[in-house]
N, C-alpha and C positions, 0 to 999 in steps of 0.2 A: 188294203195292201195287196199288190199284185202277187199272184202265185208264180213261183219259179218252176219252169219245165226244162229239165236237162235232157239232151239227146246225145247219145254216143253210140258207137258201133255195137259194143257189148254193154249190157247192164249187169253190174256186179250185184246179183241178188243176195240178200242177207243169208239165205240158206246155203249159198255156195262159197261164202267167205272162208279163206284158209290161209296157207302160208304165202300165197301170192298177193294177199290183200295189200293195197298200197296204191300208188299212182293216183289216178283220177278220183277214186273213191275216198282216199284220205284227203286229197286236196280240196274236195268239195264238201267235206263234212260240215264245215261252218256255214255253208250257204244253204244246205238242204234242211229246211225246217219242216215241222209238222204241216202237212198239206201240200208239200212239194210233190212233183211228179218226175220220175226218171223213165225215159223211153228208149228202147233200142232192141237189138237182136238178142234173143234168148241164149244163143250159143248152140241151139239144137237145129238139126236138119230134119225136115219132114217130107212126106211123099208129095204133098201139094201145098200151095200157099193158103194160109188161113185168112179168112176175110176180116177177122177182128183180132185185136191184141189180147194177150193173156194178162190179167190183172192180179196183183197181190199187194198186200200192205204189211209194213213193219215199222213200228215206232212212229206211226203217223204219216210216213212217206209212202206214196203209191209207186209201184214198179209195174210198168207196162212193157211187154215184150212180144215180138213176133218171131216165128221160126222162118228159116230160109230153106228152100228146096236144095237138093244136091247141086243142081245146075246153077242156081243163084249163088250158092256158097263158092263154087269154083270160079265163076265169072267175076262176081263182085269182090269177094274177099281174097281168094288165093291169087287169081291171075291179074286183076287190074289194080286193086288197092295195094297188094303186096308184091306183085310181079312188075308193076309199072310205076305207080306213084311212090312207093317206099324207096326204091333205088334212086329214082329221079330226085326226090327231096333230100336224099343223103349224098348227092353228087356222084352217084355210081352209075353212069350211063351205060357202062359195059354190061351191067346186070339187068338193064331195062328190057322187058319184052312187051310188045304191044300187038294185040289182035283186036280188030274192030268189034268182033262179037263180044269180047270181054268188056270193052268200053260200053257197048250198048247194054250189057247186063248190069254194069255198075250204075248207069243212069236209071235203068228200070228199077233196081232195088231201092235207090233213093226216092224214086217216085212212089214205090209201094210203102216206104217208111212214111212219106207225107200223107198218103191216103189213109193209113192206119192211125196216124197221129191226129189228123184234123178233127175227127169226132170227139176227141178227148180234150180239146182246147177250149178255153174260156176267152172272152173278148179282151180281157186285160192281162192275160198271161204274158210273162217275159220268157222268151224261148232262148236257151243257150245251147248251141250245137257245138260238138267237139270233134275235131281232128279230120284228117285227110280222107277218111272213108266217106265223109258226108259233105264234100265240097258243093254238090248240086242241091242239097236238101232245101236250103232257103228258097232257091228259085222254084223248086217243085211245090213248096208250100204257097208261094206267091201265085203260082199258076192255078191253085185251087181256091184262091181268094182270101188267103190268110193275110190280114193286115196288121198283125201283132208286131211289136218290136222283136226282131230276131238278131241275135248275136252269134258270131262264130269265133272259135279259138283254135289255132293251129298249134299242136304240141311238137311238131317237127320243125326243122329249118324250112325256109322258103328259098327258092333259087332265083338267080338273076335271069334276065330275058334270054341270054345266050344259051342257057341250059333248058329253060322252059320250052323254048322253040323245038327242042329235040322230041318232045312228047306230041304225037299227033292228037289233034282236037284240044290242045291245051287252051286255045283261045276260047273255046266253049266253056271250059271249066272256070277260066278267069272271069268271063261274063257272069257265070252263075254265082261266083263269090260276091259279085257286086249287088246281088239281091239282099244281102245282109245289111243291117243298119250299122253294126259295129263288127270289125274284123280285128282280132287280137293276135299278137305275136309276143314271144318271150324277149326278143332283143330288138334294138334299133336296126341292126343289120338285116334281120329277117323282114321287118316292116319295110325298110327301104327297098329290098329286093322286090317285094310285092308291088310297091308304088312304082318302081321302075318298069315292071311288067305292064301295069295298068297304063303307064305313059306311053311305052313303046308299042304295045300290042293293041291296046284299045284307044290310043291317042287321046287320053284324058289326063290332065295335069292336076296335081294335088297342091294344097297349100302347105305351109311349114308345120302345121299340126296334123298332117296326114288325112285331111278332109278333101273329098272330091264329090262331084255329082256325075252319076252315070244314068242316062236315060231318065232324067228327072228325079232320081232318088239320091238323097245325100248319103254318103258312105263315110264312115270315120275309121281309119286304120290306127290302132293304138298299140302301145308297148306296155306289157303287164307281166313281169316275170313271176312265174309260179314259185311257190315256196313250200315249206313244211311247217308243222306245228313244232317249232324249235324247242320250246320249253318242255312240251310233253315228251318229245323224242329224247331230250337230254336226261330227263328224269327216268324214263324207261331204260335208257342205256346204263345209267348208274345202277339201277336195280338188276338189270340183266347181267351185268359184269360180275354179280355175286351168285349167279345161277349155277346149277350143276353143269350145264353145257359149257359155260365160260370157264369154270374151274377145270373141266376135262381138257379144254383147249389149251389153257395155260400149262397144265401138267404135261401135255404132249409136246410142248415146245422145248422143255428141258433146259436147265442151266441158263435161263434168262435169254434164250434166243429171241430175236426180233421177229414180229409177224408183219407181213404186208398182206393187205386184203383187197380183193376186187369182188364186186357183186353186180352182175349184169344179166340181162337176158342173153341167151345164146344167139347172137345176131352178128352178121358180118360188119355192121356199122360200129361195133364196140371195140374193134382193134385188138382182139384177144391174141391172134398169132404174133403181132408185134410186141404185145405186153409180155408174152411168154419168152419170146426171143430176147427181150430186154433182161430177163432174169439170167439167161445164159451169158449175155454180154457182161452183166454185173459181176458174175462169178469168175469170168475169164479176165476182165480188166482190173478188178479189185478183189484179188483172191483172199484178202483178209476177211471177206464176208462169207466165205465158204463155211458151212456148218453153223453159221451165226444168224441166218435169216431164211425164212421160207415164205412163199406166196401161197395164200389160201384163195383160190378162185372159185366162187359160186357162180355158175352159169346155167340158170334154169332153162330147160329146153323150151322152145317156142316154134310155132309154125312148121311143125314136123312134116306136114304134107308138101312143103315147098322144097324142090330139089336143091336150091342153093344152100339151104339150111342143113340138109342132110350131108352135103359135101363138106360144109364147114365143120360139122361135128366130127366127121372122119378125119379131116385135116388136123383138128385140135387134138384128137386122141393120139395121132401119130407124133405131133410136135411134143406133147407132154411126155410120151414114152421115150422119145429121143433125148430130151433134156434130162429127165430123171435118170435115164440109163447112163448118160455121160458124167453126171455130177454127183449122184447119190452115194452116200455111205451106208453102212449096214444099220446105223441108228439115226439117219437123217435123209430127207428128200427135199429138194428145193421147191417142188411144185406139188401142191395138194389141189386136186381138181374135182369139183362136184357138178353134176348136171341135173340135180334135183333141187327143188325149191327148199329154202330154209325160212322158217318163220321170221317175220319182220322183227319181232321182239328179240329173238336169238341173235339176229344179225346186229342189232343195236349193241348188244353186249360184246360181240366180236369186234365191232368197230372201235369200241372204247379200249380194247386190249391192244389193237393194232398200232404199230409204230408208223406204218405208212398206209395211206389210203390211195389206192390205184384207180383213178378215173381217167382213162385215156382213150375215149372213143375217137374214131376217125371223123365223125360228125354226129352231133347230137342236138336236139332241140333245146334241152335244158340240162338234164341229168341231175335228178334229186339225190342220188347216192352221194354226190359231192357235198351237198348241204347236210345230209344225214350224218356223214362221217365227221364233219365239223361239229355238229350239235352233240355228237356222242362223246367228244373228248373230255378228259379230265383237265380242267383249266390249269391245275398245278403241274401236270406232266403230259401235255398234249402231244399227239402224233402229228405227222406232216402229210398234208394233202398234195398229191401229184396229179395235176389236172391238164387235160388236153386243151390246147388253144382253140380247138374247133368244137368245144362243148359250149352251149349257151351260157352255162354257169360261170364261165370265165369272165364275163362282163362284170359280175359282182364279186368274184373270188380271185382277184388278181394277186392277192398275197399268198396264194398257193405256189408251189413250184410248177410253173407253166411249161409244158413241153409240146414239141411237134410229135404227134403219135405215129407218124410215118417213119420216124427215126428211132429204132430200138436203142442205139447208142446214147441218144439224148435222154431217153427214159432211164437207161441204166445210170447215167451221170446224175440224174435227179434222185434216183433211189440211193445212190452213194451219199449225195449231199444230205438227204433226209436222215439217213442212218447215223451220220457223224455230226449232225447239226447240234450246236449247244442248246441247253435248256432255255436260256434267255431268249434266243432267237425263235425257238419253237413257240414259246409263250407269246411273244410279240406278234408273230404271224397269226397265231390263233385268235388273239384279241381282235385284230382287224377283220378276220374272216367271220368271227362270231357276230360282230356288230351287224354285218350285212345279212347273215342268216336269220338273226333275231328281228331284223327290220322287215325284210321281204318275206313274210310268212304266208302260209296257205290262206289264212283268214284275210290278209291284206289283198292277196291276189283276187279272191272272190269279191271283196268289197269294192275294189277299184273297177273291175270289169263291169259289175252290176250297176255301179254308179253311172258309167258311160251308157249302159243299155237302158237304164230306167229314165234317163233324162233326155228325151229327143231334143235335138238342137234346132231351134226355130230360126235357122239362119238361111237367108236367101243365097242363091248361087253367087259367090264372090266373083267380081269381074275378072280377077286373075285366074279363075278356074275355067276350063273349057269343057263343057259337057258333051258327051256323045249324042249324036242324033238318034 
């Protein structure tokens, strides 16, 4: 049986697990068996690059990490991955900054990842690379002679050609992505954007299944929506709803007031200013909800070295203060705002209590909070999910109240609709949502992608496909 090698920008070491545990570590739990290897950046910065990876083991899984120098960290992570790629992939060209030396640093770190990973590989390993930090890694491994099956999964949106053209050297990154055997996306829209870029920029056409040939190498672009352990999360939420923290939260609401909840990284892609403004619009347009509802927003700080994130935090502090100043009573505030992480188990209990789940990003690859909120609900008395039409999760969760996150009034209207929605309608919507959440689980996500990766397609270049020279 082939060994699975996972590669990501950051490796979630067992010794560092805490309130932020979730995301990729949770999604891959079913795929990582004893003997698997997880490789990536340690999160540490060193005076100089180490020649070899640091190794440790836990529960039969090997974790291999390398440190980055301060210069590498800034060029690769801060300036290019998060200063250029992140805003581009979230359709925010006004926030994109490009410097050629940062791009060169990004490519160089990917090359160093490849050089450190190659000695750890076995001939039959399946290599699964994750996310935009590592677009060129497959190409760097091929340049070192690695012939293994290599898959790549993008956890953000992908952009159409008109936007990708805005990034200098985008054609080089697109060519590098074609070094992978399988390239995965959460939705058909993202995959089609990638295939459109391959067609327009590289002049290579794909078939109806997302297959094409580039420089003699077959590439398969696939759709595979990520999910959660729905049953496990639901059981955990039911237990957590009885915890001391959940009891304290209920008591703080007083007199049966309704709770709306949002849980996001503090990021400009999450639409938090518009979400907060929607609360103000709700209380202005529907005054019957004054003193009857509050929004608890958990927004864990992230990327605090990036200027755009520092400005966002200042703006949110001001907006929250303004709204609470306008609408608060001596025994009630409309907005409760936290910028520290909350344990995933505690959040599960809070989700179960909440009448409204607020998931309104301006653009998001998937957004697992939407699925966690659905899984956490009491089937007999479920809450209502309010979901952005620009989150990848909307393809599966169309029975939520779907909103345009750029319109605070539309969000406010959905909040009102959710707060007054009859029990029967809430139950019916939840039944449809839960069917999808329980079907597209984290385990299924891993199984589907690895099935594509493990079975090389012995197909000749179809005559309707045109390969690049």
